[in-house]
C-alpha positions as CSV (number, residue, x, y, z in Angstrom):
1,M,0.0,6.8,28.0
2,A,0.4,6.5,24.3
3,D,3.9,5.8,23.2
4,K,4.9,8.8,21.0
5,D,7.8,6.8,18.9
6,H,5.4,5.4,16.6
7,V,5.7,6.7,13.0
8,V,2.8,6.2,10.7
9,G,3.4,3.7,7.9
10,T,6.2,1.6,9.6
11,M,3.9,-1.3,10.7
12,D,4.7,-4.8,9.7
13,T,1.6,-5.7,7.8
14,S,2.6,-9.1,6.3
15,E,0.7,-11.2,8.8
16,Q,-2.5,-9.3,8.3
17,E,-2.1,-9.7,4.4
18,K,-1.4,-13.4,4.8
19,T,-4.4,-13.7,6.8
20,F,-6.4,-11.6,4.4
21,E,-5.5,-13.4,1.5
22,G,-6.5,-16.8,3.3
23,F,-9.7,-15.5,4.1
24,V,-10.5,-14.6,0.2
25,K,-9.4,-17.9,-1.0
26,F,-11.7,-19.5,1.6
27,S,-14.7,-17.3,0.6
28,G,-14.2,-17.7,-3.1
29,R,-13.8,-21.6,-2.6
30,S,-16.9,-21.7,-0.5
31,V,-18.9,-19.7,-3.0
32,A,-18.0,-22.0,-6.0
33,F,-18.6,-25.0,-3.8
34,F,-22.4,-23.7,-2.9
35,L,-22.8,-22.8,-6.6
36,F,-21.8,-26.4,-7.7
37,I,-24.1,-27.5,-5.0
38,L,-26.9,-25.6,-6.4
39,V,-26.2,-26.6,-9.9
40,L,-26.3,-30.3,-8.9
41,L,-29.5,-29.6,-7.0
42,A,-31.1,-28.0,-10.0
43,L,-29.9,-30.8,-12.5
44,F,-31.5,-33.6,-10.3
45,N,-34.6,-31.7,-9.4
46,A,-34.1,-31.7,-5.6
């Protein structure tokens, strides 16, 4: 059954925080890249 030794707030979340930070960086760079592509398409009347 469930382990009753768990104490709320004691879990190490450093890996999850690093993963989320990477996801946010990737998402931001992706959005910037696609906006750049859209600007280029608009400038060159594609």
